[in-house]
C-alpha positions in Angstrom: 142.3 0.7 -212.6 142.8 -1.8 -215.4 144.4 -5.2 -214.9 147.4 -4.1 -217.0 148.1 -1.3 -214.5 147.8 -3.7 -211.6 150.3 -6.0 -213.2 152.9 -3.2 -213.7 154.0 -1.5 -210.5 155.8 1.3 -212.4 152.8 2.1 -214.5 150.5 1.8 -211.4 152.7 4.4 -209.6 152.5 6.8 -212.6 148.7 6.4 -212.8 148.4 7.2 -209.1 150.4 10.4 -209.7 148.2 11.3 -212.6 145.4 11.6 -210.1 147.4 13.8 -207.7 145.9 17.1 -206.7 149.3 18.7 -207.4 149.5 19.8 -211.0 153.3 19.6 -211.1 153.1 16.0 -210.0 150.6 15.3 -212.7 152.8 17.0 -215.3 155.9 15.0 -214.4 153.8 11.8 -214.4 152.6 12.6 -217.9 156.2 13.1 -219.0 157.2 9.8 -217.4 154.3 8.0 -219.1 155.5 9.4 -222.5 159.0 8.2 -221.9 157.7 4.6 -221.7 156.7 5.0 -225.4 154.1 2.3 -225.2 151.0 2.9 -227.4 148.9 1.0 -224.9 149.2 4.1 -222.7 147.6 6.4 -225.3 144.2 6.5 -223.4 145.9 7.8 -220.3 147.7 10.6 -222.3 144.5 11.5 -224.2 142.7 11.8 -220.8 145.5 14.1 -219.6 144.6 16.4 -222.5 141.5 17.3 -220.5 143.5 18.2 -217.4 142.5 21.5 -215.7 146.1 22.8 -215.9 147.5 23.9 -219.3 151.0 22.8 -218.5 149.8 19.2 -217.9 147.8 19.3 -221.2 150.8 20.6 -223.1 153.0 17.8 -221.6 150.4 15.3 -222.7 150.3 16.7 -226.2 154.0 16.5 -226.5 154.1 12.9 -225.1 151.7 11.8 -227.8 154.2 12.4 -230.6 155.4 8.8 -230.3 152.0 7.2 -230.2 151.3 6.3 -233.8 147.6 5.4 -233.6 144.3 6.9 -234.5 143.4 7.7 -230.9 146.5 9.9 -230.5 145.8 11.7 -233.7 142.2 12.4 -232.7 143.1 13.6 -229.3 145.7 15.9 -230.7 143.2 17.2 -233.3 140.9 18.2 -230.4 143.8 19.9 -228.6 144.3 22.2 -231.6 141.3 24.0 -230.3 142.5 24.2 -226.7 142.1 27.6 -225.0 145.8 27.7 -224.2 148.2 28.6 -227.0 151.0 26.5 -225.6 148.8 23.4 -225.7 147.8 24.2 -229.3 151.4 24.6 -230.3 152.4 21.3 -228.6 149.5 19.5 -230.4 150.7 20.8 -233.8 154.2 19.8 -233.0 153.2 16.3 -232.2 151.0 16.0 -235.3 154.1 17.1 -237.3 156.1 14.2 -235.8 153.4 11.7 -236.4 153.1 12.7 -240.1 149.6 11.3 -240.3 148.0 12.5 -243.6 144.5 12.5 -242.1 145.5 15.2 -239.6 145.8 17.8 -242.4 142.1 18.4 -242.3 142.3 19.5 -238.7 145.5 21.5 -239.2 144.5 23.6 -242.2 141.9 25.7 -240.4 144.5 26.8 -237.8 147.1 27.9 -240.4 145.5 31.3 -241.0 144.4 32.5 -237.5 145.7 32.6 -234.0 149.0 33.5 -232.4 152.0 33.5 -234.8 153.8 30.8 -232.7 150.9 28.4 -233.0 150.5 29.1 -236.7 154.2 28.4 -237.2 153.8 25.1 -235.5 150.8 24.2 -237.7 152.6 25.2 -240.9 155.6 23.1 -239.8 153.2 20.1 -239.4 151.7 20.8 -242.8 155.1 21.0 -244.4 155.9 17.5 -243.2 152.6 16.3 -244.7 153.2 18.1 -248.0 149.5 18.9 -248.5 148.9 21.0 -251.6 146.1 22.9 -249.8 148.6 24.3 -247.4 150.2 26.5 -250.1 147.4 29.1 -249.9 147.7 29.8 -246.2 151.5 29.7 -246.5 151.5 32.3 -249.3 149.1 34.4 -247.4 151.6 34.6 -244.5 154.2 36.1 -246.8 151.7 38.8 -248.0 150.8 39.9 -244.4 152.0 43.3 -243.3 155.0 43.2 -241.0 155.6 45.0 -237.8 158.4 47.6 -237.6 160.2 45.3 -235.3 159.6 41.6 -236.0 159.1 39.3 -233.0 160.8 35.9 -232.8 157.3 34.3 -233.4 156.6 36.4 -236.5 160.0 35.4 -237.9 159.4 31.8 -237.2 156.0 32.1 -239.0 157.5 33.5 -242.1 160.2 30.9 -242.1 157.8 28.0 -241.7 155.5 29.5 -244.5 158.6 29.5 -246.8 159.3 25.9 -245.9 155.8 24.8 -246.9 156.1 26.5 -250.3 159.6 25.1 -250.9 158.6 21.6 -250.0 155.5 21.8 -252.3 157.6 23.4 -255.1 154.8 25.9 -255.4 155.6 27.8 -258.6 153.2 30.7 -258.0 155.2 31.6 -254.9 158.4 32.3 -256.8 158.0 36.1 -257.0 157.2 36.3 -253.3 160.2 34.1 -252.4 162.5 36.1 -254.6 161.4 39.3 -253.0 162.0 37.9 -249.5 165.4 36.6 -250.6 166.4 40.1 -251.7 164.9 42.3 -249.1 163.7 40.7 -245.9 165.4 42.4 -243.0 166.0 39.1 -241.2 169.0 37.0 -242.2 167.4 33.7 -241.4 164.3 34.5 -243.5 166.4 35.5 -246.5 168.3 32.3 -246.1 165.1 30.2 -246.0 163.8 32.0 -249.1 167.0 31.4 -251.0 166.9 27.7 -250.0 163.3 27.4 -251.2 164.1 28.9 -254.6 166.3 26.0 -255.4 163.3 23.9 -256.5 162.7 26.1 -259.6 165.2 24.2 -261.9 164.1 25.8 -265.2 163.3 29.2 -263.9 165.7 32.0 -265.0 164.2 34.5 -262.5 165.0 32.1 -259.7 168.6 31.8 -260.9 168.9 35.6 -261.1 167.6 35.9 -257.5 170.1 33.3 -256.3 172.9 35.1 -258.1 171.9 38.3 -256.4 171.9 36.5 -253.1 175.5 35.6 -253.6 176.2 39.3 -252.8 174.1 39.3 -249.6 175.7 40.8 -246.5 175.2 37.5 -244.6 177.7 34.7 -245.5 175.1 32.1 -244.5 172.7 33.5 -247.1 175.6 33.5 -249.7 176.4 29.9 -248.8 172.7 28.9 -249.3 172.7 30.7 -252.6 175.8 28.9 -253.8 174.2 25.6 -252.9 170.9 26.5 -254.6 172.6 27.4 -257.9 174.0 24.0 -258.1 170.6 22.4 -257.5 169.1 24.6 -260.3 171.7 23.1 -262.7 171.5 26.1 -265.0 174.9 26.6 -266.8 174.3 30.3 -266.9 175.1 30.4 -263.2 178.7 29.4 -263.8 180.1 33.0 -263.9 178.5 34.0 -260.6 179.7 30.8 -258.9 183.2 31.4 -260.2 183.1 34.8 -258.5 181.9 33.1 -255.3 185.0 30.9 -255.3 186.8 34.1 -254.1 184.3 34.8 -251.3 185.7 36.0 -248.0 184.2 32.9 -246.3 185.5 29.5 -247.1 182.1 28.0 -246.4 180.8 29.9 -249.4 183.8 28.9 -251.6 183.2 25.3 -250.6 179.5 25.4 -251.7 180.5 27.2 -254.9 183.0 24.5 -255.8 180.4 21.8 -255.2 177.9 23.5 -257.4 180.4 24.1 -260.2 181.0 20.4 -260.2 177.3 19.9 -260.7 177.2 22.3 -263.6 180.2 20.4 -265.2 181.5 23.6 -266.9 184.9 23.3 -268.6 185.6 27.0 -267.7 185.5 26.0 -264.0 188.5 23.7 -264.3 191.3 26.2 -263.9 189.8 28.0 -260.9 189.0 24.6 -259.3 192.6 23.5 -259.8 193.7 26.6 -257.9 191.3 25.7 -255.1 192.9 22.3 -255.0 195.9 24.0 -253.5 194.0 25.9 -250.8 195.1 25.8 -247.2 191.7 24.7 -246.0 191.4 20.9 -246.5 187.6 20.9 -246.9 187.9 23.2 -249.8 190.6 21.0 -251.4 188.3 18.0 -251.0 185.3 19.8 -252.7 187.6 21.0 -255.5 188.8 17.5 -256.1 185.2 16.1 -256.2 184.1 18.9 -258.5 186.9 18.2 -260.9 185.9 14.5 -261.0 182.3 15.5 -261.8 183.5 17.7 -264.7 185.7 14.9 -266.0 188.4 16.9 -267.7 191.5 14.8 -268.2 193.7 17.9 -268.0 193.0 17.9 -264.2 194.7 14.5 -263.7 198.2 15.7 -262.9 197.0 18.0 -260.1 194.6 15.3 -258.9 197.5 12.7 -258.8 199.4 15.1 -256.6 196.3 15.6 -254.4 196.2 11.8 -254.0 199.1 12.3 -251.6 197.5 15.2 -249.7 198.2 15.2 -245.9 194.4 15.1 -245.3 192.9 11.5 -245.8 189.6 13.0 -247.0 191.3 15.0 -249.7 193.3 11.9 -250.7 190.1 9.9 -250.9 188.3 12.6 -253.0 191.2 12.9 -255.4 191.3 9.2 -256.0 187.6 9.1 -256.6 188.0 12.0 -259.1 190.8 10.2 -260.9 188.6 7.1 -261.2 185.7 9.2 -262.5 187.8 10.8 -265.2 189.3 7.4 -266.1 185.8 5.9 -266.4 184.6 8.7 -268.5 187.6 8.3 -270.9 187.0 4.5 -271.1 183.4 5.0 -272.1 184.1 7.8 -274.5 181.8 10.1 -272.6 
């Protein structure tokens, strides 16, 4: 036992429990060691990655997520080849948290093979690292045949693959993402695909896919589509977003209002003025902000009334919009 352990009674007690013949005692000791968040304890956690019990090794892998040093990364890289899938998943999770670029070389070989749950964790780690080489394995996931009934792990794998491609802004993936946005049977996968399409600012096909998604059966997908159309900043999306202002769900209407403000279309002013009188205060707030972004002086009378709205957030947004319009007029914009 090192002198540092002898000097610290708490750490000495943990080290003794790490040597216990009881695996559950060792697992809890590993968790306690991780809670201390001291990089000096990395060697003890790396040693625990060689424990005979998978649950102990998995706990050690998770505890290493806060140890930002080369020893931790190397230990986790070895754990990616552990015989137990839970340990491999935990190692990939911790490498994602560490965000160490050098770990990509170890992660990439595990993106294409193994259990779906582990591959999803590996792709999540690669997404955080934004490694261009991860686009190939991610796109391959989207081209794999699906089972008649998707498991939760298979859904997570598709979702993480979509996340990689969206973070990388991988243009060759646009057709696959549009296809998933339109026809994947799982709401959360369609929503993820819709969100990923928002990176394609100049792509008309991406806009059309998002406009189509505004008619999706899931309101969460429609909400994501309304948000994405604002990010694309294509004026041609104005008509579809104006329709979305009448969506059955206020969350979709709110996102549509926000995106119409981003597009700065004059034809949006009248519908947004109507939204400024909506019973839901969040929608009134977004309508006010959108009118400020558009900068049409014709909206000033309604905004001045909204500056006395019962909701303080609406009042604040209305005043900001009034100031924006005044600034635009002062500078002749």
